C-alpha positions in Angstrom: -3.8 7.7 15.8 -2.8 5.9 12.6 -3.6 2.2 12.5 -3.1 -0.5 9.9 -6.9 -0.4 9.3 -6.7 3.4 8.6 -3.8 2.9 6.1 -5.4 0.0 4.2 -9.0 1.5 4.1 -7.6 4.8 2.8 -5.6 3.0 0.2 -8.6 0.9 -0.9 -10.9 3.9 -1.2 -8.4 5.9 -3.2 -7.6 3.0 -5.6 -10.8 1.0 -5.6 -11.1 1.0 -9.4 -7.6 -0.5 -9.9 -8.1 -3.0 -7.1 -11.4 -4.2 -8.6 -9.8 -4.6 -12.0 -6.9 -6.5 -10.5 -9.3 -8.8 -8.7 -11.3 -9.5 -11.8 -8.2 -10.1 -14.0 -6.9 -12.5 -11.4 -10.2 -14.4 -11.1 -10.6 -14.7 -14.9 -6.9 -15.8 -15.2 -7.6 -18.7 -12.8 -10.8 -19.7 -14.5 -9.0 -19.6 -17.9 -6.3 -22.0 -16.5 -9.0 -24.3 -15.3 -10.8 -24.2 -18.6 -7.6 -25.1 -20.5 -7.3 -28.3 -18.5 -10.9 -29.2 -19.4 -10.3 -28.4 -23.1 -7.4 -30.9 -23.2 -9.9 -33.6 -22.3 -12.3 -32.3 -25.0 -9.5 -32.6 -27.5 -9.0 -36.3 -26.5 -12.7 -36.9 -26.9 -12.9 -35.3 -30.4 -9.7 -36.9 -31.9 -10.0 -40.4 -30.5 -13.8 -40.6 -30.4 -13.8 -41.9 -26.8 -15.5 -40.6 -23.7 -13.6 -38.0 -21.6 -14.9 -36.8 -18.2 -13.3 -33.4 -18.7 -14.6 -33.2 -22.3 -18.1 -33.9 -21.0 -17.7 -31.2 -18.4 -16.9 -28.7 -21.2 -20.1 -29.7 -22.9 -22.1 -29.3 -19.7 -20.6 -26.0 -18.5 -19.3 -24.2 -21.5 -20.4 -25.3 -25.0 -21.2 -28.4 -26.9 -18.4 -28.7 -29.5 -18.5 -31.5 -32.0 -16.2 -30.1 -34.8 -12.4 -30.1 -34.4 -12.0 -26.9 -36.3 -14.4 -25.1 -34.0 -12.5 -26.6 -31.1 -9.1 -25.4 -32.3 -10.5 -21.8 -32.8 -12.1 -21.8 -29.4 -8.9 -23.2 -27.8 -6.8 -20.6 -29.5 -9.1 -17.8 -28.3 -8.9 -19.3 -24.8 -5.1 -19.2 -24.9 -5.1 -15.6 -26.1 -7.4 -14.7 -23.2 -5.3 -16.6 -20.7 -2.2 -14.7 -21.9 -4.1 -11.4 -21.8 -5.4 -12.0 -18.3 -1.9 -13.1 -17.0 -0.5 -9.8 -18.3 -3.3 -7.7 -17.0 -3.3 -9.4 -13.6 0.5 -9.1 -13.1 0.6 -5.5 -14.3 -2.3 -4.2 -12.3 -1.3 -6.2 -9.2 2.3 -4.8 -9.5 1.0 -1.3 -10.0 -1.3 -1.7 -7.0 1.6 -2.8 -4.8 3.9 -0.1 -6.0 1.2 2.6 -5.4 0.8 1.3 -1.8 4.6 1.4 -1.2 4.9 4.8 -2.8 2.1 6.3 -0.6 3.4 4.7 2.5 7.1 5.6 2.1 6.2 9.2 1.2 4.1 9.4 4.4 6.9 7.7 6.3 9.5 10.2 5.1 7.2 13.1 5.7 6.6 11.9 9.3 10.3 11.4 9.9 11.1 14.9 8.6 8.6 16.3 11.2 10.3 14.5 14.1 11.7 16.5 16.9 15.5 16.1 17.3 14.9 14.3 20.6 12.6 11.7 18.9 15.1 11.2 16.1 18.0 10.6 18.4 16.2 7.7 20.1 17.2 5.3 17.3 20.3 4.9 15.0 20.0 5.9 11.3 20.4 2.2 10.4 17.1 1.2 12.1 15.3 4.0 10.2 16.9 2.8 6.9 15.5 -0.7 7.5 12.0 0.7 7.4 12.6 1.7 3.8 13.8 -1.8 2.7 12.6 -4.9 4.5 9.5 -3.5 6.2 8.1 -1.7 3.1 8.7 -4.9 1.1 6.9 -7.0 3.7 3.8 -4.7 3.8 3.7 -4.6 0.0 3.6 -8.4 0.0 0.9 -8.2 2.6 -1.2 -6.1 0.3 -0.5 -8.0 -2.9 -0.4 -11.6 -1.6 -2.1 -11.4 1.7 -5.1 -9.3 0.5 -5.5 -9.1 -3.2 -4.2 -12.5 -4.2 -5.9 -14.1 -1.2 -9.2 -12.5 -2.1 -8.9 -13.8 -5.7 -8.0 -17.3 -4.5 -11.0 -17.3 -2.1 -13.5 -16.5 -4.8 -11.9 -18.9 -7.2 -12.0 -21.7 -4.6 -15.6 -20.9 -3.9 -16.5 -21.2 -7.6 -14.4 -24.4 -7.8 -16.1 -25.9 -4.7 -19.5 -25.1 -6.3 -18.3 -27.0 -9.4 -17.0 -30.0 -7.3 -20.3 -30.0 -5.4 -22.1 -30.5 -8.8 -19.9 -33.6 -9.3 -20.1 -35.1 -5.8 -21.6 -33.1 -2.9 -20.5 -35.4 0.0 -16.9 -35.6 -1.2 -16.8 -31.8 -1.6 -18.2 -31.3 1.9 -15.4 -33.5 3.3 -12.8 -31.6 1.3 -14.1 -28.2 2.5 -14.3 -29.3 6.1 -10.7 -30.6 6.0 -9.5 -27.4 4.4 -11.1 -25.2 7.1 -9.7 -27.4 9.9 -6.2 -27.2 8.5 -6.3 -23.5 7.8 -7.3 -22.9 11.4 -4.5 -25.1 12.7 -1.9 -23.3 10.6 -3.1 -20.0 12.0 -2.1 -21.1 15.5 1.2 -22.7 14.3 2.1 -19.4 12.7 2.1 -17.7 16.1 5.3 -19.5 16.7 6.6 -18.2 13.4 5.7 -14.7 14.5 8.0 -14.9 17.5 10.8 -16.3 15.5 10.3 -13.6 12.8 10.4 -10.8 15.3 13.7 -12.0 16.7 15.2 -12.4 13.2 14.0 -9.0 12.1 15.5 -7.4 15.2 18.9 -9.1 14.5 18.8 -7.8 10.9 18.0 -4.3 12.2 20.9 -4.3 14.6 23.3 -5.6 12.0 22.2 -2.9 9.5 22.7 -0.2 12.2 26.2 -1.6 12.9 27.1 -1.6 9.1 25.7 2.0 8.7 27.8 3.3 11.6 31.0 1.7 10.5 30.7 2.9 6.9 30.0 6.4 8.1 33.1 6.0 10.3 35.2 4.4 7.6 38.1 6.9 8.0 38.3 6.3 11.7 38.4 2.5 11.1 41.3 3.0 8.6 43.4 5.5 10.6 43.2 3.5 13.9 43.7 0.1 12.2 40.4 -1.2 13.5 39.6 -3.4 10.5 40.1 -6.7 12.3 38.4 -5.5 15.5 35.3 -4.3 13.5 35.3 -7.5 11.4 35.2 -9.6 14.6 32.3 -7.5 15.9 30.5 -7.8 12.6 31.0 -11.6 12.6 29.6 -11.9 16.1 26.4 -9.9 15.1 26.3 -11.8 11.8 26.5 -15.1 13.6 23.5 -14.0 15.8 21.5 -13.2 12.7 22.5 -16.6 11.2 21.3 -18.5 14.2 18.0 -16.6 14.3 17.7 -17.2 10.5 18.3 -21.0 10.9 15.7 -21.1 13.6 13.3 -19.2 11.4 13.7 -21.4 8.3 13.5 -24.6 10.4 10.1 -23.5 11.7 9.0 -22.4 8.2 10.2 -25.7 6.6 8.2 -27.6 9.2 5.1 -25.7 8.4 5.6 -26.1 4.6 6.1 -29.8 5.0 2.8 -29.9 6.9 1.2 -28.2 3.9 2.4 -30.9 1.6 1.2 -33.7 3.9 -2.3 -32.0 4.0 -2.6 -31.3 0.3 -1.5 -34.7 -1.0 -3.1 -36.4 2.0 -6.5 -35.0 0.8 -5.8 -36.6 -2.6 -5.2 -39.9 -0.8 -8.3 -39.3 1.2 -10.4 -39.2 -1.9 -8.9 -42.5 -3.0 -9.7 -44.0 0.4 -13.2 -42.5 0.4 -14.1 -44.2 -2.9 -12.6 -47.5 -1.6 -14.5 -47.2 1.7 -17.8 -46.7 -0.1 -17.2 -49.7 -2.3 -16.0 -52.0 0.5 -18.4 -51.1 3.3 -21.6 -50.0 1.5 -21.1 -51.8 -1.9 -21.5 -48.4 -3.5 -19.6 -48.0 -6.7 -18.1 -44.5 -6.9 -18.5 -43.4 -10.6 -15.1 -43.6 -12.1 -15.6 -40.5 -14.4 -16.7 -38.5 -11.4 -13.6 -39.5 -9.4 -11.3 -38.6 -12.3 -13.0 -35.2 -12.9 -12.9 -34.6 -9.1 -9.2 -35.4 -8.9 -8.3 -33.3 -12.0 -10.1 -30.3 -10.7 -8.5 -30.8 -7.2 -5.1 -30.9 -8.8 -5.8 -27.7 -10.6 -6.7 -26.1 -7.3 -3.5 -27.1 -5.5 -1.7 -23.8 -6.2 -4.6 -21.8 -4.8 -4.8 -24.2 -1.8 -1.1 -23.8 -1.2 -1.2 -20.0 -1.4 -4.1 -19.7 1.0 -2.5 -22.1 3.5 0.7 -20.1 3.3 -1.0 -16.7 3.6 -0.7 -16.7 7.4 3.1 -16.4 7.0 2.6 -13.3 4.8 0.2 -11.9 7.4 2.5 -12.5 10.2 5.5 -10.8 8.6 3.4 -8.0 7.3 1.9 -7.4 10.7 5.4 -7.2 12.2 6.4 -4.6 9.7 3.2 -2.7 10.0 3.7 -2.5 13.8 7.3 -1.1 13.3 6.1 1.4 10.7 3.1 2.5 12.8 5.5 3.2 15.7 7.2 5.7 13.5 4.1 7.1 11.9 2.5 7.6 15.4 5.5 9.4 16.9 4.7 12.8 18.1 5.9 15.4 15.5 7.7 18.5 16.5 5.3 20.8 18.2 3.8 23.1 15.7 0.6 24.1 17.5 1.9 27.5 18.5 1.5 30.6 16.4 3.6 30.5 13.3 4.0 34.3 13.3 7.1 36.0 14.7 8.3 39.5 14.1 12.0 39.8 14.5 13.0 43.4 13.9 16.0 43.8 16.2 17.2 40.3 17.1 17.7 40.9 20.8 18.1 37.4 22.5 17.4 36.6 26.2 18.0 33.4 28.2 16.1 33.7 31.5 16.9 31.1 34.2 17.4 28.3 31.8 17.6 24.7 33.0 18.4 21.9 30.6 19.8 18.4 30.5 19.9 15.6 27.9 18.0 12.4 28.9 20.0 10.4 31.4 22.8 13.1 31.6 24.0 15.6 34.1 22.3 19.0 33.9 24.1 21.3 31.5 22.4 24.6 32.5 21.3 25.4 36.0 19.6 28.8 36.0 21.4 30.2 32.9 20.9 34.0 32.4 22.2 35.6 29.2 21.4 38.7 27.2 22.6 39.1 23.6 22.0 42.6 22.1 20.9 43.2 18.6 23.3 44.3 15.8 26.3 42.9 17.5 28.8 40.1 17.5 28.7 38.0 20.7 31.2 35.3 21.4 30.2 32.3 23.6 33.5 30.7 24.7 34.1 27.6 26.7 35.7 24.2 26.8 34.3 21.1 25.0 31.2 19.9 26.8 30.4 23.3 28.4 27.2 23.6 26.4 28.0 26.0 23.5 26.3 24.0 20.7 23.4 23.1 23.0 22.7 26.8 23.5 22.2 27.1 19.7 19.9 24.1 19.6 17.7 25.6 22.4 17.5 28.9 20.5 16.5 27.1 17.3 13.7 25.2 19.1 15.4 21.8 18.5 15.2 21.2 22.2 13.1 22.7 24.9 14.5 23.8 28.3 13.1 22.0 31.4 12.6 25.4 33.1 13.1 29.0 32.2 12.3 31.0 29.1 14.0 32.1 25.9 12.9 35.3 24.3 13.6 37.0 21.0 12.7 40.7 20.9 10.6 40.0 24.0 8.7 37.1 22.4 8.9 33.7 24.2 10.0 31.2 21.6 8.0 28.3 23.2 4.8 30.1 22.0 6.1 30.3 18.4 6.0 27.6 15.8 9.6 26.1 15.5 9.6 26.5 11.7 8.7 30.2 12.3 11.7 30.6 14.5 14.0 29.0 11.9 12.8 31.3 9.2 14.6 34.1 11.1 17.7 32.2 12.4 20.4 30.5 10.4 23.2 28.2 11.7 26.7 27.4 10.5 27.9 24.1 12.0 29.7 21.0 11.0 26.8 19.1 12.5 24.6 20.2 9.6 26.0 18.3 6.6 26.0 19.7 3.1 23.1 18.4 1.0 23.2 18.5 -2.8 25.0 17.2 -5.8 26.8 20.4 -6.8 28.2 23.5 -5.1 25.1 25.5 -6.0 22.7 22.8 -4.7 24.5 22.6 -1.4 24.2 26.4 -0.7 20.9 27.2 -2.3 17.9 25.0 -1.2 15.5 26.8 -3.5 17.9 26.0 -6.4 16.2 28.7 -8.5 18.2 30.1 -11.4 17.6 33.6 -10.0 19.7 32.6 -6.9 22.8 31.7 -9.0 24.1 35.2 -9.2 23.8 35.8 -5.5 25.4 32.4 -4.7 28.3 33.2 -7.1 28.8 36.6 -5.5 28.9 35.3 -1.9 31.4 32.5 -2.9 33.6 35.1 -4.5 33.4 37.4 -1.4 34.4 34.4 0.8 37.3 33.6 -1.6 36.0 30.1 -2.3 38.0 28.3 -5.0 38.9 24.9 -6.3 42.2 24.3 -8.0 41.9 23.5 -11.7 38.3 24.8 -12.0 38.1 27.7 -14.4 34.4 27.6 -15.4 31.6 28.4 -13.1 32.3 26.8 -9.7 28.6 26.5 -8.9 28.3 23.3 -11.0 31.3 21.6 -9.4 30.2 18.2 -8.1 29.9 17.7 -4.3 30.2 14.0 -3.3 28.7 12.5 -0.2 28.4 15.7 1.8 31.6 17.2 0.5 34.1 14.3 1.0 35.9 15.4 -2.2 36.5 18.9 -0.7 38.9 20.1 2.0 37.7 21.0 5.5 38.2 24.6 4.8 36.3 24.4 1.5 33.4 22.7 3.3 33.5 25.4 6.0 33.2 28.2 3.4 30.2 26.4 1.8 28.6 26.2 5.2 29.1 29.9 5.6 27.8 30.7 2.1 24.7 28.6 2.7 23.9 30.5 5.8 24.6 33.9 4.4 22.5 33.3 1.3 19.4 32.9 3.5 19.9 36.5 4.7 18.3 35.9 8.1 18.3 38.3 10.9 20.1 36.1 13.5 23.3 34.3 12.4 24.6 31.5 14.7 28.2 30.3 14.0 29.5 27.2 15.7 33.4 27.1 15.4 33.3 29.2 12.2 37.2 29.5 12.0 38.0 25.9 12.6 39.8 24.5 9.5 40.3 27.9 7.8 43.6 29.3 6.8 44.7 32.8 7.9 43.6 34.5 4.7 40.1 32.9 4.9 39.8 33.8 8.5 40.5 37.4 7.7 38.0 37.4 4.9 35.3 35.9 7.1 36.0 38.4 9.9 35.7 41.4 7.6 32.4 40.0 6.3 31.0 39.5 9.8 31.9 43.0 10.8 30.0 44.2 7.8 27.0 42.0 8.5 26.6 43.1 12.1 25.2 46.5 11.0 21.8 44.9 10.7 22.3 41.3 12.0 22.7 39.7 15.4 25.7 37.4 15.2 26.5 34.8 17.9 29.8 32.8 17.7 30.4 29.7 19.7 34.0 28.7 19.9 36.6 27.0 22.0 39.4 28.5 19.9 41.0 31.9 20.0 39.5 34.5 17.7 40.6 38.0 16.5 40.4 40.5 19.3 38.7 43.1 17.2 35.8 40.8 16.2 33.4 40.3 19.1 31.6 43.2 20.9 31.0 41.0 23.9 32.4 37.7 25.2 30.7 35.3 27.5 32.6 32.4 28.9 30.7 29.2 29.8 32.1 27.5 32.9 31.6 23.8 32.5 32.0 23.3 36.3 29.8 26.1 37.6 27.3 26.3 34.6 27.5 30.0 34.9 28.5 32.9 32.6 31.3 35.3 33.1 30.7 38.4 31.1 33.5 40.4 29.3 32.7 43.4 27.3 34.7 45.6 25.0 
């Protein structure tokens, strides 16, 4: 099982050198900023020949500078180092964060590609998309600000507390104790923020899923004049997101205001502490110590603020980690079976198959079907009778609840699904075209050696585009073929399947959208292919009488097969 600890520890091991450098650059950058503040006091001391607590601190901790020229050289060097450490810290931290996001999103995508179809169908695409935007950003901030920057600030504060203790131990102890108390208090306050954050993130996820579905169905919205209806639905969901966002920011604003009260309250506490000593114990708090203490404390305020706010980063990061881990720990498609399969004939058998989708009526109840090799078999039936489902079972996308499917006598449940699909190809409108050009959509290997075969198959199918005289393989295909006609897309689906040259060819509504000439061409090609291929056609439309060798009709009411043979 993948856990947050596994992900982070693996990342730290593989990038330990970069992380150590980032940590050192950040620490030296903070120290350089503190040193610049002290050097300004030293300048005041050298130019005006008066005492300066910060200047004296430079003498005690760094170097005893008495010459202005030496000071200016040292100050220039310090500025150069500060600029260098800023660059190195920001660059290395950015690189570290990008590496973590890169590794995680690649692992996330790989996991999603290994999902079974049943697992994928549990969520809408919009919710998967969110994982690549908001959640990856949140976990990247977790690593950068919640781990790396937090670690740098902790070490920097430890060094600063040691410096403050040299100035006044009792006041440092009071400051340290107050800081620990308030940090613990904010930890519990942020539990409230976590609940609000989860609600807000869920609202964002639902809105993104809504937008994704409506953009995919844009043509439907336009044709059925649903613009106003969908706008009202969107505004309702958007309003819910707005309300959860307002609640979130109200809670965050309250916590941030508490931070300000604490930080500047500590400064006031130091004033009160000095006054208390003088009033009650007649102890004069050394003025130069108090000034140095306050100056150092003011320089530490950004680090204090980041550490106190880190709980928020942890909370949001943990929410996103939990969502990503749910995906990463989803069971992949079963690949434990043997990957070897020898399909020589392509004889297909469905033996007493039972199947239903989750929460739906049973589609098959004891389905028996035998499809001979080197033949064209038509599976006919009305919509909803289970024609497409038959193909998904044969491809191993779904598993029957009972019964057995065999190819050449080999039960497919004992075979790795990827091994099955190396021998079976599918033509279906449910499998969108993927690629930027005609060649990319029909040839996944995209090797130059495939271009000749791809061009030949397209010519045999009679695929053409008006006005294109040069090679049609480089013609752009936009968004799954929206710039092509339905018939052109269908021919590309066919070309993609035929180019794989697999033993079993499954065709789901292959003639839908084709003109008479294209139908005739496809029929002739299928009759030629059946010499050494098993071809199965699922259709609810009429087909040429001379095409199928056998016709099976699925009865949606009886879930049985009625066999007709030529």
